[in-house]
DRENMIVEX-696971 format. One record per residue: residue in three letters; residue number from 0; x, y, z of N, C-alpha, C in turn. Coordinates in steps of 0.05 Angstrom, whole numbers. Atoms other than C-alpha are relative to their C-alpha. Layout:
residues N
residu:num:n.u:n.v:n.w:ca.u:ca.v:ca.w:c.u:c.v:c.w
ala:NUM:X:Y:Z:X:Y:Z:X:Y:Z
...
END
This chain:
residues 122
residu:num:n.u:n.v:n.w:ca.u:ca.v:ca.w:c.u:c.v:c.w
met:0:-17:-9:-21:-493:-92:-272:15:25:-11
arg:1:-11:-25:10:-474:-19:-281:9:18:23
arg:2:-9:-21:-18:-439:38:-247:-25:14:11
gly:3:22:-13:-13:-486:70:-196:-21:-18:11
glu:4:19:18:-11:-525:8:-180:8:-9:28
ile:5:-4:10:-27:-532:-16:-108:-6:-30:0
trp:6:3:29:-1:-522:-91:-97:6:-11:28
trp:7:-7:14:-24:-522:-138:-38:23:-19:-6
val:8:-23:17:3:-456:-175:-29:5:-15:26
glu:9:-6:16:-24:-436:-230:19:30:3:7
phe:10:-27:-2:-10:-373:-209:57:1:-18:24
asp:11:4:16:-24:-370:-233:129:-29:-2:7
glu:12:29:1:-2:-444:-218:127:-11:15:-25
arg:13:12:-13:24:-492:-192:74:0:30:4
arg:14:-3:-29:-1:-476:-119:60:-6:13:-27
pro:15:4:-14:26:-496:-68:7:25:15:-9
val:16:-22:-15:12:-446:-37:-40:-12:16:-23
val:17:6:-16:23:-450:17:-93:22:-5:-21
leu:18:-20:5:21:-416:-1:-159:10:27:-10
leu:19:-12:-25:8:-367:55:-177:12:-2:-28
ser:20:-10:4:27:-345:25:-244:-15:-22:-13
gly:21:10:23:15:-367:-21:-299:19:-23:6
glu:22:-17:23:-5:-338:-90:-299:27:2:-15
gly:23:-27:0:11:-263:-92:-311:12:-28:3
pro:24:-12:26:-2:-213:-149:-313:0:-11:28
ser:25:0:9:-28:-212:-152:-237:-28:0:13
gly:26:27:-2:-11:-287:-142:-228:-9:29:1
phe:27:11:-27:-3:-324:-80:-205:13:14:24
leu:28:-7:-16:-23:-297:-24:-161:-26:7:14
ala:29:24:-5:-16:-348:-16:-105:8:12:27
val:30:-4:-11:-27:-356:19:-38:-23:-10:17
gln:31:20:10:-19:-393:-10:22:-16:22:12
val:32:17:-18:-14:-452:25:52:4:-6:30
val:33:-5:3:-29:-437:36:127:-18:18:16
ala:34:15:-18:-17:-470:69:186:13:27:1
pro:35:-12:-27:-2:-460:144:192:18:2:25
ala:36:-17:-5:-23:-404:167:238:-16:12:22
asp:37:14:-12:-22:-428:184:307:15:24:12
thr:38:-14:-24:-7:-377:240:313:5:16:-25
asp:39:-6:-18:23:-359:299:269:25:-8:-13
ile:40:-24:8:14:-310:277:215:10:22:-18
ser:41:-10:-22:16:-300:346:185:30:1:0
gly:42:-29:-1:3:-229:351:159:13:-27:-1
leu:43:-11:27:1:-220:276:164:-10:-16:-24
gly:44:12:14:22:-266:253:109:-27:12:-7
val:45:26:-9:8:-333:260:77:-18:-25:-3
glu:46:20:21:2:-397:218:78:-21:9:-20
val:47:22:-5:19:-448:213:22:-23:-18:8
glu:48:23:16:-9:-517:191:45:-12:-16:-22
val:49:16:18:17:-551:132:12:-18:-16:18
gly:50:18:15:-18:-609:92:36:-27:-6:-13
val:51:27:7:8:-684:84:30:-7:11:-27
arg:52:7:-13:26:-691:133:-29:13:-15:-23
glu:53:-14:15:21:-642:90:-68:-7:-30:-1
gly:54:9:27:1:-676:24:-52:10:-18:23
leu:55:-9:16:-23:-643:1:13:-21:0:22
pro:56:19:1:-22:-683:-19:74:8:18:24
phe:57:-9:-17:-22:-643:30:118:17:23:-13
asp:58:-17:-22:9:-605:96:112:29:-5:10
gly:59:-28:3:-7:-529:93:112:17:21:-16
val:60:-17:-19:14:-469:129:81:22:-16:-14
leu:61:-25:8:12:-410:119:35:20:18:12
arg:62:-20:-16:-14:-350:142:75:27:-1:-15
phe:63:-26:-4:13:-287:169:42:18:16:18
val:64:-18:-13:-19:-228:186:87:23:13:-15
phe:65:-22:-14:12:-176:238:69:26:-12:9
pro:66:-26:11:-8:-105:212:68:15:20:18
arg:67:-17:-16:-18:-58:237:123:28:-12:1
pro:68:-27:11:-2:17:231:127:3:-19:23
gly:69:-5:19:-21:38:170:166:-24:-17:9
leu:70:24:15:-8:-32:140:169:-12:-14:-25
thr:71:15:14:21:-64:87:126:-29:-1:8
pro:72:28:-1:-9:-138:103:129:-15:-26:-6
cys:73:18:22:5:-191:50:135:-16:8:-25
thr:74:15:-6:25:-226:45:68:-22:-21:-3
trp:75:22:17:5:-291:16:48:-2:-6:-30
leu:76:-1:6:29:-271:12:-26:9:-29:-2
thr:77:-6:28:4:-267:-59:-52:-5:-7:-29
thr:78:5:11:26:-268:-100:-115:-17:-25:3
val:79:18:23:-1:-324:-150:-127:-3:-11:-28
gly:80:5:13:26:-335:-200:-183:-30:-3:-4
pro:81:28:3:5:-402:-211:-216:-13:-23:16
glu:82:10:23:-16:-409:-277:-178:-5:8:29
asp:83:4:-9:-28:-406:-237:-112:-26:16:3
leu:84:24:-17:-1:-467:-195:-130:-25:-18:3
ile:85:22:18:-7:-526:-229:-97:-27:10:-11
glu:86:27:-10:6:-586:-184:-108:2:31:-4
arg:87:0:-28:5:-596:-115:-138:-20:14:18
ala:88:17:-14:-19:-624:-66:-87:-11:26:-11
gly:89:9:-26:10:-630:-1:-127:22:13:-16
thr:90:-19:-16:16:-593:54:-163:1:28:13
val:91:-3:-27:-9:-565:121:-141:-6:18:-24
pro:92:6:-18:22:-591:180:-182:26:14:-10
ala:93:-23:-13:12:-543:218:-228:13:21:18
ala:94:-11:-21:-17:-536:277:-180:16:-12:24
lys:95:-14:14:-22:-517:229:-123:26:-13:-10
leu:96:-24:12:11:-468:193:-168:22:21:-4
ser:97:-19:-22:3:-435:260:-183:12:7:27
glu:98:-9:-5:-27:-430:273:-108:20:-21:9
ile:99:-18:22:-6:-398:205:-99:27:3:-14
asp:100:-24:-4:16:-348:219:-155:17:22:13
asp:101:-14:-22:-13:-329:285:-120:13:-10:25
ala:102:-11:11:-25:-319:248:-54:24:-18:-6
val:103:-23:18:7:-274:195:-88:24:17:-7
arg:104:-22:-17:8:-232:250:-120:13:14:25
ala:105:-10:-13:-24:-226:287:-53:17:-19:17
ser:106:-14:19:-17:-204:224:-17:26:-9:-13
glu:107:-25:8:14:-149:212:-69:21:23:0
gln:108:-18:-23:-1:-118:281:-58:18:-2:25
thr:109:-17:-2:-23:-59:292:-12:-10:23:16
ala:110:11:-20:-18:-85:331:47:21:12:18
glu:111:-16:-13:-21:-50:382:90:-17:-2:25
trp:112:18:7:-21:-77:356:155:7:14:26
ala:113:-1:-10:-27:-89:390:221:-27:-8:12
pro:114:25:11:-11:-143:368:271:-26:14:-10
ala:115:24:-14:9:-192:422:247:1:7:-30
ala:116:-3:-8:29:-168:426:174:-23:-10:-17
thr:117:20:9:19:-220:424:120:10:6:-28
arg:118:-11:-7:26:-175:448:63:16:-23:-11
ile:119:-15:21:13:-148:398:13:18:14:-20
thr:120:-19:-11:20:-85:416:-27:11:-23:-16
ser:121:-11:22:16:-56:377:-84:28:7:-9
END
């Protein structure tokens, strides 16, 4: 079980996650694979595509939402224990893992938000 691996986890239903860390005292930091947004989320967040190429039976995304003042964004980040990991589905390549790391960093920045804003300031 390593960073960058994709595993099936049982939440309310069986869902895939990408491990973002090695195992720590609380388990693994992971992000759920979700369906792509059906509207443009430019300025609100970023999606990193994962799917069939990485070993899943479907294409999806890892969604990272930019913080906005007065709003607690929905997050798909979670912590899972080794006992939660049901079956290994695949691995994201190094370039994709780097893209995921960039998205995580961007989602942790304080954003100057306007409906069409795409600039992040720290």
